[in-house]
ZADO-1210 file (C-alpha; in nm, 4 decimals, padded with zeros to 6 digits):
<atoms>
<atom x="10.9436" y="11.0987" z="10.4682" code="MET" pos="1"/>
<atom x="10.6369" y="11.0017" z="10.6681" code="HIS" pos="2"/>
<atom x="10.3982" y="10.7127" z="10.6366" code="THR" pos="3"/>
<atom x="10.1144" y="10.7501" z="10.3864" code="THR" pos="4"/>
<atom x="09.8809" y="10.5257" z="10.5879" code="GLU" pos="5"/>
<atom x="09.5505" y="10.6961" z="10.6619" code="THR" pos="6"/>
<atom x="09.4142" y="10.4408" z="10.9090" code="LYS" pos="7"/>
<atom x="09.6151" y="10.4102" z="11.2315" code="PRO" pos="8"/>
<atom x="09.7987" y="10.0792" z="11.2765" code="VAL" pos="9"/>
<atom x="09.7889" y="09.9291" z="11.6249" code="SER" pos="10"/>
<atom x="10.1241" y="09.8313" z="11.7715" code="TYR" pos="11"/>
<atom x="09.9508" y="09.5221" z="11.9062" code="LYS" pos="12"/>
<atom x="09.8934" y="09.4010" z="11.5488" code="GLU" pos="13"/>
<atom x="10.2682" y="09.4319" z="11.4904" code="LEU" pos="14"/>
<atom x="10.3537" y="09.2351" z="11.8043" code="GLY" pos="15"/>
<atom x="10.5049" y="09.5165" z="12.0121" code="PHE" pos="16"/>
<atom x="10.4564" y="09.5634" z="12.3857" code="SER" pos="17"/>
<atom x="10.3662" y="09.8710" z="12.5830" code="ASN" pos="18"/>
<atom x="10.6413" y="09.9988" z="12.8125" code="THR" pos="19"/>
<atom x="10.4171" y="10.0320" z="13.1180" code="ARG" pos="20"/>
<atom x="10.4336" y="09.6658" z="13.2182" code="GLU" pos="21"/>
<atom x="10.8072" y="09.6575" z="13.1410" code="MET" pos="22"/>
<atom x="10.8651" y="09.9499" z="13.3768" code="PHE" pos="23"/>
<atom x="10.6555" y="09.8019" z="13.6570" code="LYS" pos="24"/>
<atom x="10.8606" y="09.4826" z="13.6480" code="ALA" pos="25"/>
<atom x="11.1910" y="09.6732" z="13.6269" code="ALA" pos="26"/>
<atom x="11.1095" y="09.8936" z="13.9255" code="MET" pos="27"/>
<atom x="10.9920" y="09.5956" z="14.1292" code="LYS" pos="28"/>
<atom x="11.3109" y="09.3967" z="14.0700" code="ASP" pos="29"/>
<atom x="11.5701" y="09.6771" z="14.0533" code="GLY" pos="30"/>
<atom x="11.6935" y="09.6816" z="13.6945" code="TYR" pos="31"/>
<atom x="11.6623" y="09.9043" z="13.3867" code="ALA" pos="32"/>
<atom x="11.5159" y="09.8086" z="13.0500" code="VAL" pos="33"/>
<atom x="11.7687" y="09.8709" z="12.7709" code="PRO" pos="34"/>
<atom x="11.6651" y="10.1237" z="12.5081" code="ALA" pos="35"/>
<atom x="11.8893" y="10.0724" z="12.2052" code="TYR" pos="36"/>
<atom x="11.8770" y="10.2920" z="11.8942" code="ASN" pos="37"/>
<atom x="11.8878" y="10.1423" z="11.5463" code="PHE" pos="38"/>
<atom x="11.9098" y="10.2771" z="11.1910" code="ASN" pos="39"/>
<atom x="11.9635" y="09.9682" z="10.9773" code="ASN" pos="40"/>
<atom x="11.9168" y="09.5918" z="10.9498" code="MET" pos="41"/>
<atom x="12.2404" y="09.4842" z="11.1180" code="GLU" pos="42"/>
<atom x="12.1723" y="09.6975" z="11.4232" code="GLN" pos="43"/>
<atom x="11.8185" y="09.5689" z="11.4806" code="ILE" pos="44"/>
<atom x="11.9351" y="09.2097" z="11.4198" code="GLN" pos="45"/>
<atom x="12.2055" y="09.2531" z="11.6829" code="ALA" pos="46"/>
<atom x="11.9711" y="09.4129" z="11.9374" code="ILE" pos="47"/>
<atom x="11.7039" y="09.1463" z="11.9007" code="ILE" pos="48"/>
<atom x="11.9524" y="08.8571" z="11.8976" code="THR" pos="49"/>
<atom x="12.1358" y="08.9857" z="12.2058" code="ALA" pos="50"/>
<atom x="11.8137" y="09.0329" z="12.3999" code="CYS" pos="51"/>
<atom x="11.6816" y="08.6898" z="12.3020" code="MET" pos="52"/>
<atom x="12.0099" y="08.5276" z="12.4059" code="LYS" pos="53"/>
<atom x="12.0273" y="08.7151" z="12.7365" code="SER" pos="54"/>
<atom x="11.6490" y="08.6904" z="12.7988" code="ARG" pos="55"/>
<atom x="11.6055" y="09.0645" z="12.8367" code="SER" pos="56"/>
<atom x="11.3100" y="09.2883" z="12.7523" code="PRO" pos="57"/>
<atom x="11.4072" y="09.5630" z="12.5092" code="VAL" pos="58"/>
<atom x="11.2992" y="09.8991" z="12.3737" code="ILE" pos="59"/>
<atom x="11.3798" y="09.9507" z="12.0046" code="LEU" pos="60"/>
<atom x="11.4485" y="10.3208" z="11.9702" code="GLN" pos="61"/>
<atom x="11.4042" y="10.5241" z="11.6541" code="VAL" pos="62"/>
<atom x="11.5051" y="10.8887" z="11.6363" code="SER" pos="63"/>
<atom x="11.3553" y="11.1409" z="11.3977" code="LYS" pos="64"/>
<atom x="11.6786" y="11.1243" z="11.1976" code="GLY" pos="65"/>
<atom x="11.6677" y="10.7434" z="11.1794" code="ALA" pos="66"/>
<atom x="11.3089" y="10.7561" z="11.0602" code="ARG" pos="67"/>
<atom x="11.4026" y="10.9952" z="10.7818" code="ASP" pos="68"/>
<atom x="11.7133" y="10.7921" z="10.6954" code="TYR" pos="69"/>
<atom x="11.5480" y="10.4504" z="10.6768" code="ALA" pos="70"/>
<atom x="11.1999" y="10.5587" z="10.5552" code="ASN" pos="71"/>
<atom x="10.9082" y="10.5453" z="10.7969" code="ALA" pos="72"/>
<atom x="10.7258" y="10.2596" z="10.6269" code="THR" pos="73"/>
<atom x="11.0349" y="10.0434" z="10.5829" code="LEU" pos="74"/>
<atom x="11.1329" y="10.1046" z="10.9446" code="LEU" pos="75"/>
<atom x="10.7953" y="09.9876" z="11.0713" code="ARG" pos="76"/>
<atom x="10.8235" y="09.6646" z="10.8744" code="TRP" pos="77"/>
<atom x="11.1786" y="09.6107" z="10.9976" code="MET" pos="78"/>
<atom x="11.0356" y="09.6227" z="11.3488" code="GLY" pos="79"/>
<atom x="10.7551" y="09.3835" z="11.2534" code="ARG" pos="80"/>
<atom x="11.0133" y="09.1563" z="11.0912" code="GLY" pos="81"/>
<atom x="11.2160" y="09.1511" z="11.4122" code="ALA" pos="82"/>
<atom x="10.9091" y="09.0401" z="11.6070" code="MET" pos="83"/>
<atom x="10.8377" y="08.7641" z="11.3542" code="GLU" pos="84"/>
<atom x="11.2039" y="08.6545" z="11.3647" code="MET" pos="85"/>
<atom x="11.1788" y="08.6109" z="11.7421" code="MET" pos="86"/>
<atom x="10.8617" y="08.4031" z="11.7110" code="LYS" pos="87"/>
<atom x="11.0209" y="08.1775" z="11.4488" code="GLU" pos="88"/>
<atom x="11.3189" y="08.1151" z="11.6751" code="GLN" pos="89"/>
<atom x="11.0883" y="08.0303" z="11.9627" code="GLY" pos="90"/>
<atom x="11.2492" y="08.2689" z="12.2112" code="THR" pos="91"/>
<atom x="11.0541" y="08.5964" z="12.1912" code="PRO" pos="92"/>
<atom x="11.1068" y="08.8690" z="12.4504" code="VAL" pos="93"/>
<atom x="10.8882" y="09.1751" z="12.5163" code="PRO" pos="94"/>
<atom x="10.9884" y="09.4548" z="12.2779" code="ALA" pos="95"/>
<atom x="10.8565" y="09.8087" z="12.2471" code="ALA" pos="96"/>
<atom x="10.8948" y="10.0344" z="11.9426" code="MET" pos="97"/>
<atom x="10.9741" y="10.3826" z="12.0701" code="HIS" pos="98"/>
<atom x="11.0204" y="10.7275" z="11.9156" code="LEU" pos="99"/>
<atom x="11.3288" y="10.8890" z="12.0682" code="ASP" pos="100"/>
<atom x="11.3313" y="11.2707" z="12.1007" code="HIS" pos="101"/>
<atom x="11.0181" y="11.3518" z="11.9045" code="GLY" pos="102"/>
<atom x="11.0219" y="11.7269" z="11.8522" code="ASP" pos="103"/>
<atom x="10.6574" y="11.7940" z="11.7612" code="SER" pos="104"/>
<atom x="10.3041" y="11.6709" z="11.8224" code="PHE" pos="105"/>
<atom x="10.2778" y="11.5913" z="11.4506" code="GLU" pos="106"/>
<atom x="10.5806" y="11.3591" z="11.4551" code="LEU" pos="107"/>
<atom x="10.4552" y="11.1798" z="11.7665" code="CYS" pos="108"/>
<atom x="10.1102" y="11.1384" z="11.6095" code="LYS" pos="109"/>
<atom x="10.2616" y="11.0001" z="11.2895" code="SER" pos="110"/>
<atom x="10.4585" y="10.7402" z="11.4857" code="CYS" pos="111"/>
<atom x="10.1567" y="10.6405" z="11.6936" code="ILE" pos="112"/>
<atom x="09.9496" y="10.6033" z="11.3757" code="ASP" pos="113"/>
<atom x="10.2167" y="10.3823" z="11.2171" code="SER" pos="114"/>
<atom x="10.2367" y="10.1316" z="11.5014" code="GLY" pos="115"/>
<atom x="10.4798" y="10.2627" z="11.7634" code="PHE" pos="116"/>
<atom x="10.3941" y="10.1443" z="12.1142" code="SER" pos="117"/>
<atom x="10.5710" y="10.4330" z="12.2884" code="SER" pos="118"/>
<atom x="10.6727" y="10.7876" z="12.1971" code="VAL" pos="119"/>
<atom x="10.8858" y="11.0563" z="12.3549" code="MET" pos="120"/>
<atom x="10.7971" y="11.4200" z="12.3178" code="TYR" pos="121"/>
<atom x="11.1047" y="11.6269" z="12.4003" code="ASP" pos="122"/>
<atom x="11.0103" y="11.9838" z="12.4849" code="GLY" pos="123"/>
<atom x="11.2928" y="12.0226" z="12.7375" code="SER" pos="124"/>
<atom x="11.4426" y="12.3216" z="12.5561" code="SER" pos="125"/>
<atom x="11.1081" y="12.5075" z="12.5622" code="LEU" pos="126"/>
<atom x="10.9716" y="12.7230" z="12.8456" code="PRO" pos="127"/>
<atom x="10.8196" y="12.5044" z="13.1167" code="TYR" pos="128"/>
<atom x="10.4563" y="12.5911" z="13.0396" code="ALA" pos="129"/>
<atom x="10.4982" y="12.5242" z="12.6670" code="GLU" pos="130"/>
<atom x="10.6709" y="12.1918" z="12.7323" code="ASN" pos="131"/>
<atom x="10.3846" y="12.0882" z="12.9608" code="ALA" pos="132"/>
<atom x="10.1164" y="12.2029" z="12.7150" code="ARG" pos="133"/>
<atom x="10.2486" y="12.0098" z="12.4137" code="ILE" pos="134"/>
<atom x="10.3358" y="11.7057" z="12.6241" code="THR" pos="135"/>
<atom x="09.9742" y="11.7006" z="12.7450" code="ARG" pos="136"/>
<atom x="09.8543" y="11.7192" z="12.3832" code="GLN" pos="137"/>
<atom x="10.0692" y="11.4197" z="12.2905" code="VAL" pos="138"/>
<atom x="09.9514" y="11.2246" z="12.5978" code="VAL" pos="139"/>
<atom x="09.5836" y="11.2832" z="12.5192" code="GLU" pos="140"/>
<atom x="09.6271" y="11.1480" z="12.1656" code="TYR" pos="141"/>
<atom x="09.8578" y="10.8589" z="12.2589" code="ALA" pos="142"/>
<atom x="09.6413" y="10.7270" z="12.5411" code="HIS" pos="143"/>
<atom x="09.3489" y="10.6826" z="12.3009" code="LYS" pos="144"/>
<atom x="09.5552" y="10.4008" z="12.1484" code="PHE" pos="145"/>
<atom x="09.7120" y="10.2737" z="12.4734" code="ASP" pos="146"/>
<atom x="10.0501" y="10.4130" z="12.3648" code="VAL" pos="147"/>
<atom x="10.2788" y="10.5299" z="12.6458" code="SER" pos="148"/>
<atom x="10.4487" y="10.8698" z="12.6496" code="VAL" pos="149"/>
<atom x="10.7875" y="10.9808" z="12.7804" code="GLU" pos="150"/>
<atom x="10.8722" y="11.3474" z="12.8363" code="ALA" pos="151"/>
<atom x="11.1824" y="11.5333" z="12.9501" code="GLU" pos="152"/>
<atom x="11.2606" y="11.7971" z="13.2115" code="LEU" pos="153"/>
<atom x="11.6135" y="11.9381" z="13.2081" code="GLY" pos="154"/>
<atom x="11.8469" y="11.9641" z="12.9104" code="VAL" pos="155"/>
<atom x="12.1304" y="11.7224" z="12.8287" code="LEU" pos="156"/>
<atom x="12.4465" y="11.8616" z="12.6744" code="ALA" pos="157"/>
<atom x="12.6171" y="11.7034" z="12.3738" code="GLY" pos="158"/>
<atom x="12.5316" y="11.6100" z="12.0172" code="ILE" pos="159"/>
<atom x="12.3708" y="11.2897" z="11.8958" code="GLU" pos="160"/>
<atom x="12.1703" y="11.2665" z="11.5728" code="ASP" pos="161"/>
<atom x="11.9587" y="11.5834" z="11.5513" code="GLU" pos="162"/>
<atom x="11.9610" y="11.6427" z="11.9273" code="VAL" pos="163"/>
<atom x="12.2168" y="11.8991" z="12.0363" code="SER" pos="164"/>
<atom x="12.2829" y="12.1415" z="12.3197" code="SER" pos="165"/>
<atom x="12.5989" y="12.3198" z="12.4279" code="GLU" pos="166"/>
<atom x="12.5011" y="12.3372" z="12.7936" code="LYS" pos="167"/>
<atom x="12.3230" y="12.1020" z="13.0266" code="SER" pos="168"/>
<atom x="12.0597" y="12.2180" z="13.2704" code="HIS" pos="169"/>
<atom x="11.9929" y="11.9834" z="13.5579" code="TYR" pos="170"/>
<atom x="11.6340" y="11.8880" z="13.6233" code="THR" pos="171"/>
<atom x="11.4731" y="12.0968" z="13.8973" code="ASP" pos="172"/>
<atom x="11.3124" y="11.8453" z="14.1357" code="PRO" pos="173"/>
<atom x="11.0649" y="12.1131" z="14.2464" code="ALA" pos="174"/>
<atom x="10.9003" y="12.0984" z="13.9020" code="GLN" pos="175"/>
<atom x="10.8537" y="11.7260" z="13.8563" code="VAL" pos="176"/>
<atom x="10.5398" y="11.6696" z="14.0620" code="GLU" pos="177"/>
<atom x="10.3513" y="11.9541" z="13.8927" code="ASP" pos="178"/>
<atom x="10.4722" y="11.8465" z="13.5465" code="PHE" pos="179"/>
<atom x="10.3644" y="11.4850" z="13.5873" code="VAL" pos="180"/>
<atom x="10.0263" y="11.5920" z="13.7257" code="LYS" pos="181"/>
<atom x="09.9612" y="11.8456" z="13.4488" code="LYS" pos="182"/>
<atom x="10.0674" y="11.6235" z="13.1602" code="THR" pos="183"/>
<atom x="09.9614" y="11.2714" z="13.2612" code="GLY" pos="184"/>
<atom x="10.2891" y="11.1462" z="13.1135" code="VAL" pos="185"/>
<atom x="10.3913" y="10.7825" z="13.1747" code="ASP" pos="186"/>
<atom x="10.7671" y="10.8265" z="13.2291" code="SER" pos="187"/>
<atom x="11.0057" y="11.1161" z="13.2732" code="LEU" pos="188"/>
<atom x="11.3587" y="11.1673" z="13.1425" code="ALA" pos="189"/>
<atom x="11.5679" y="11.3762" z="13.3795" code="ILE" pos="190"/>
<atom x="11.9063" y="11.5445" z="13.3540" code="SER" pos="191"/>
<atom x="12.1523" y="11.4401" z="13.6258" code="ILE" pos="192"/>
<atom x="12.4803" y="11.4691" z="13.4349" code="GLY" pos="193"/>
<atom x="12.4603" y="11.2289" z="13.1413" code="THR" pos="194"/>
<atom x="12.4964" y="11.3776" z="12.7929" code="SER" pos="195"/>
<atom x="12.4566" y="11.2859" z="12.4281" code="HIS" pos="196"/>
<atom x="12.7347" y="11.1729" z="12.1969" code="GLY" pos="197"/>
<atom x="13.0816" y="11.0241" z="12.2410" code="ALA" pos="198"/>
<atom x="13.2360" y="11.3279" z="12.4126" code="TYR" pos="199"/>
<atom x="13.0232" y="11.3463" z="12.7254" code="LYS" pos="200"/>
<atom x="13.2681" y="11.5099" z="12.9648" code="PHE" pos="201"/>
<atom x="13.5642" y="11.7447" z="12.9300" code="LYS" pos="202"/>
<atom x="13.8298" y="11.5743" z="13.1392" code="VAL" pos="203"/>
<atom x="14.2043" y="11.6125" z="13.1287" code="LYS" pos="204"/>
<atom x="14.4380" y="11.3085" z="13.1294" code="PRO" pos="205"/>
<atom x="14.4321" y="11.1495" z="13.4722" code="GLY" pos="206"/>
<atom x="14.1093" y="11.3214" z="13.5774" code="GLU" pos="207"/>
<atom x="13.8024" y="11.1224" z="13.6748" code="SER" pos="208"/>
<atom x="13.4629" y="11.1645" z="13.5107" code="VAL" pos="209"/>
<atom x="13.2373" y="11.3776" z="13.7342" code="PRO" pos="210"/>
<atom x="12.9830" y="11.1617" z="13.9180" code="PRO" pos="211"/>
<atom x="12.6177" y="11.1715" z="13.8230" code="LEU" pos="212"/>
<atom x="12.3969" y="11.3883" z="14.0436" code="ARG" pos="213"/>
<atom x="12.2349" y="11.1134" z="14.2442" code="PHE" pos="214"/>
<atom x="12.1169" y="11.3768" z="14.4925" code="ASP" pos="215"/>
<atom x="11.8847" y="11.5139" z="14.2216" code="ILE" pos="216"/>
<atom x="11.7644" y="11.1641" z="14.1348" code="LEU" pos="217"/>
<atom x="11.6915" y="11.0898" z="14.5020" code="GLU" pos="218"/>
<atom x="11.4977" y="11.4140" z="14.5428" code="GLU" pos="219"/>
<atom x="11.2936" y="11.3381" z="14.2299" code="VAL" pos="220"/>
<atom x="11.2163" y="10.9908" z="14.3687" code="GLU" pos="221"/>
<atom x="11.0907" y="11.1473" z="14.6925" code="LYS" pos="222"/>
<atom x="10.8613" y="11.3864" z="14.5084" code="ARG" pos="223"/>
<atom x="10.7126" y="11.1313" z="14.2654" code="ILE" pos="224"/>
<atom x="10.7607" y="10.7966" z="14.4414" code="PRO" pos="225"/>
<atom x="10.7216" y="10.4897" z="14.2232" code="GLY" pos="226"/>
<atom x="10.7224" y="10.6918" z="13.9005" code="PHE" pos="227"/>
<atom x="10.9321" y="10.5597" z="13.6071" code="PRO" pos="228"/>
<atom x="11.2480" y="10.7646" z="13.5454" code="ILE" pos="229"/>
<atom x="11.4577" y="10.7574" z="13.2258" code="VAL" pos="230"/>
<atom x="11.8254" y="10.8350" z="13.1655" code="LEU" pos="231"/>
<atom x="11.9310" y="10.9536" z="12.8211" code="HIS" pos="232"/>
<atom x="12.2873" y="10.9828" z="12.6922" code="GLY" pos="233"/>
<atom x="12.4084" y="10.6828" z="12.8895" code="SER" pos="234"/>
<atom x="12.6705" y="10.5238" z="12.6652" code="SER" pos="235"/>
<atom x="12.9914" y="10.4332" z="12.8454" code="SER" pos="236"/>
<atom x="13.2080" y="10.5078" z="12.5366" code="VAL" pos="237"/>
<atom x="13.4137" y="10.1972" z="12.6074" code="MET" pos="238"/>
<atom x="13.7896" y="10.2640" z="12.5809" code="PRO" pos="239"/>
<atom x="13.8589" y="09.9350" z="12.3992" code="ALA" pos="240"/>
<atom x="13.6524" y="10.0451" z="12.0998" code="TYR" pos="241"/>
<atom x="13.7907" y="10.3990" z="12.1014" code="ILE" pos="242"/>
<atom x="14.1405" y="10.2480" z="12.0975" code="ASP" pos="243"/>
<atom x="14.0424" y="10.0206" z="11.8099" code="MET" pos="244"/>
<atom x="13.9010" y="10.3099" z="11.6079" code="ILE" pos="245"/>
<atom x="14.2190" y="10.5118" z="11.6609" code="ASN" pos="246"/>
<atom x="14.4449" y="10.2123" z="11.5895" code="LYS" pos="247"/>
<atom x="14.2823" y="10.1532" z="11.2519" code="TYR" pos="248"/>
<atom x="14.2931" y="10.5064" z="11.1177" code="GLY" pos="249"/>
<atom x="14.0278" y="10.6924" z="11.3155" code="GLY" pos="250"/>
<atom x="14.0724" y="11.0046" z="11.5211" code="LYS" pos="251"/>
<atom x="13.8669" y="11.0181" z="11.8384" code="MET" pos="252"/>
<atom x="14.0624" y="11.1960" z="12.1072" code="GLU" pos="253"/>
<atom x="13.9309" y="11.2481" z="12.4606" code="ASN" pos="254"/>
<atom x="13.6084" y="11.0560" z="12.3956" code="ALA" pos="255"/>
<atom x="13.4661" y="10.9573" z="12.7334" code="VAL" pos="256"/>
<atom x="13.1323" y="10.8306" z="12.8641" code="GLY" pos="257"/>
<atom x="12.9368" y="10.7392" z="13.1755" code="VAL" pos="258"/>
<atom x="13.1154" y="10.4810" z="13.3965" code="PRO" pos="259"/>
<atom x="12.9275" y="10.1474" z="13.4049" code="PRO" pos="260"/>
<atom x="12.9234" y="10.1379" z="13.7846" code="GLU" pos="261"/>
<atom x="12.7271" y="10.4649" z="13.7941" code="GLN" pos="262"/>
<atom x="12.4724" y="10.3228" z="13.5512" code="LEU" pos="263"/>
<atom x="12.4445" y="10.0065" z="13.7618" code="ARG" pos="264"/>
<atom x="12.3654" y="10.2215" z="14.0637" code="ARG" pos="265"/>
<atom x="12.1045" y="10.4198" z="13.8701" code="ALA" pos="266"/>
<atom x="11.9429" y="10.0990" z="13.7407" code="ALA" pos="267"/>
<atom x="11.8711" y="09.9882" z="14.0980" code="LYS" pos="268"/>
<atom x="11.6699" y="10.3061" z="14.1664" code="SER" pos="269"/>
<atom x="11.3556" y="10.4443" z="14.0001" code="ALA" pos="270"/>
<atom x="11.5513" y="10.4598" z="13.6726" code="VAL" pos="271"/>
<atom x="11.3846" y="10.1831" z="13.4742" code="CYS" pos="272"/>
<atom x="11.4885" y="10.2810" z="13.1181" code="LYS" pos="273"/>
<atom x="11.8447" y="10.3630" z="13.0102" code="ILE" pos="274"/>
<atom x="11.9170" y="10.4883" z="12.6578" code="ASN" pos="275"/>
<atom x="12.2296" y="10.3720" z="12.4753" code="ILE" pos="276"/>
<atom x="12.3094" y="10.4837" z="12.1197" code="ASP" pos="277"/>
<atom x="12.6712" y="10.6007" z="12.0850" code="SER" pos="278"/>
<atom x="12.8178" y="10.2721" z="12.2087" code="ASP" pos="279"/>
<atom x="12.6466" y="10.0898" z="11.9229" code="GLY" pos="280"/>
<atom x="12.7857" y="10.3366" z="11.6715" code="ARG" pos="281"/>
<atom x="13.1361" y="10.3056" z="11.8133" code="LEU" pos="282"/>
<atom x="13.1334" y="09.9250" z="11.8052" code="VAL" pos="283"/>
<atom x="13.0226" y="09.9180" z="11.4406" code="MET" pos="284"/>
<atom x="13.2778" y="10.1797" z="11.3395" code="THR" pos="285"/>
<atom x="13.5611" y="10.0032" z="11.5225" code="ALA" pos="286"/>
<atom x="13.4912" y="09.6646" z="11.3629" code="MET" pos="287"/>
<atom x="13.4422" y="09.8030" z="11.0122" code="ILE" pos="288"/>
<atom x="13.7694" y="09.9967" z="11.0371" code="ARG" pos="289"/>
<atom x="13.9437" y="09.6816" z="11.1580" code="LYS" pos="290"/>
<atom x="13.8231" y="09.4780" z="10.8591" code="VAL" pos="291"/>
<atom x="13.9153" y="09.7519" z="10.6106" code="PHE" pos="292"/>
<atom x="14.2626" y="09.7839" z="10.7625" code="SER" pos="293"/>
<atom x="14.3332" y="09.4108" z="10.7720" code="GLU" pos="294"/>
<atom x="14.1663" y="09.3328" z="10.4381" code="LYS" pos="295"/>
<atom x="14.1933" y="09.6476" z="10.2227" code="PRO" pos="296"/>
<atom x="14.0633" y="09.4618" z="09.9185" code="GLY" pos="297"/>
<atom x="13.7334" y="09.3661" z="10.0846" code="GLU" pos="298"/>
<atom x="13.4277" y="09.5087" z="09.9111" code="PHE" pos="299"/>
<atom x="13.1442" y="09.2746" z="10.0140" code="ASP" pos="300"/>
<atom x="12.9324" y="09.4611" z="10.2756" code="PRO" pos="301"/>
<atom x="12.8446" y="09.1301" z="10.4405" code="ARG" pos="302"/>
<atom x="13.2116" y="09.0714" z="10.5169" code="LYS" pos="303"/>
<atom x="13.2460" y="09.3929" z="10.7188" code="TYR" pos="304"/>
<atom x="12.8907" y="09.4479" z="10.8433" code="LEU" pos="305"/>
<atom x="12.8718" y="09.0834" z="10.9570" code="GLY" pos="306"/>
<atom x="13.1650" y="09.1075" z="11.2028" code="PRO" pos="307"/>
<atom x="13.0268" y="09.4425" z="11.3223" code="ALA" pos="308"/>
<atom x="12.6911" y="09.2774" z="11.3919" code="ARG" pos="309"/>
<atom x="12.8553" y="08.9928" z="11.5875" code="GLU" pos="310"/>
<atom x="13.0485" y="09.2377" z="11.8038" code="GLU" pos="311"/>
<atom x="12.7313" y="09.4404" z="11.8621" code="LEU" pos="312"/>
<atom x="12.5550" y="09.1259" z="11.9886" code="ILE" pos="313"/>
<atom x="12.8375" y="09.0665" z="12.2355" code="LYS" pos="314"/>
<atom x="12.8359" y="09.4279" z="12.3567" code="MET" pos="315"/>
<atom x="12.4575" y="09.4411" z="12.4044" code="TYR" pos="316"/>
<atom x="12.4589" y="09.1128" z="12.5963" code="MET" pos="317"/>
<atom x="12.7296" y="09.2493" z="12.8254" code="ASP" pos="318"/>
<atom x="12.5248" y="09.5663" z="12.8846" code="LYS" pos="319"/>
<atom x="12.2143" y="09.3661" z="12.9720" code="ASN" pos="320"/>
<atom x="12.4020" y="09.1388" z="13.2128" code="LYS" pos="321"/>
<atom x="12.6634" y="09.3597" z="13.3761" code="ASP" pos="322"/>
<atom x="12.5315" y="09.7168" z="13.3508" code="VAL" pos="323"/>
<atom x="12.1516" y="09.7278" z="13.3323" code="LEU" pos="324"/>
<atom x="12.0692" y="09.4064" z="13.5136" code="GLY" pos="325"/>
<atom x="11.7987" y="09.3205" z="13.2590" code="SER" pos="326"/>
<atom x="11.9401" y="08.9814" z="13.1558" code="ALA" pos="327"/>
<atom x="11.7403" y="08.6790" z="13.2683" code="GLY" pos="328"/>
<atom x="11.4271" y="08.8831" z="13.3439" code="ARG" pos="329"/>
<atom x="11.2057" y="08.7182" z="13.0776" code="VAL" pos="330"/>
</atoms>
């Protein structure tokens, strides 16, 4: 369900920030801005609280599926409410509202018109020329309103929300310079081995997760020096939460993610935005299962969503401090 507003709403009226200044600061000081997905109140509360407490800029990410789930109008006001909450508490941090994996010009336009400060058009599964053409169309519209645009070259494997692909295709560094020039895009998501979902790699017991292709990242940096790079599918799928889910009745076998040390290395390069969604889902699921197992008679949503929210705050603060390096940057 899309917004019924006819007059575009400026993200500046809602209190959001553009990602361009965030990325400049991140590249200058060698960290990555966290991009956390949310679908409901507890998630956005946790993200905002964690970033206020750790003094980190943040990108609030909304997928097409989240927008349909929560209702476009309600979602926009949740974002506005988060900005007002920060002001009331006297510790605001820069926050962008971003469309994650927009699959059409129309969806990107709708988000821009409803107050998003950043949108991603994902045409990575299309032929190169078609991806470039539609990305350019989105850029031309977005830049009229000072909204920044992210695009993607290369395909990430895995399933998360409505984004799915059986195979990954690494980004071809030879294409990036031409793509950026043709489209005028503000940041570029590349494929160097991360993937969507909680089952990122097929590894047997005792095997190590294959390292990210830093050689591709380095070649991209050489070809478009100083240009903001984005990593999608970068949840670490933390074993403690997988163990908790399985302990309290879940069944998640062989779930594995990107090692934190590899993300730390990426965050010190041109990668200035790192997307994390699955880890948030896993934390919530683990804590809710724990409450239901220990207190099977509990039926008040506040009594199981509350502990999940508190654990989310802790996890996001740890990410900002120990993985992305964004803590203390505001």
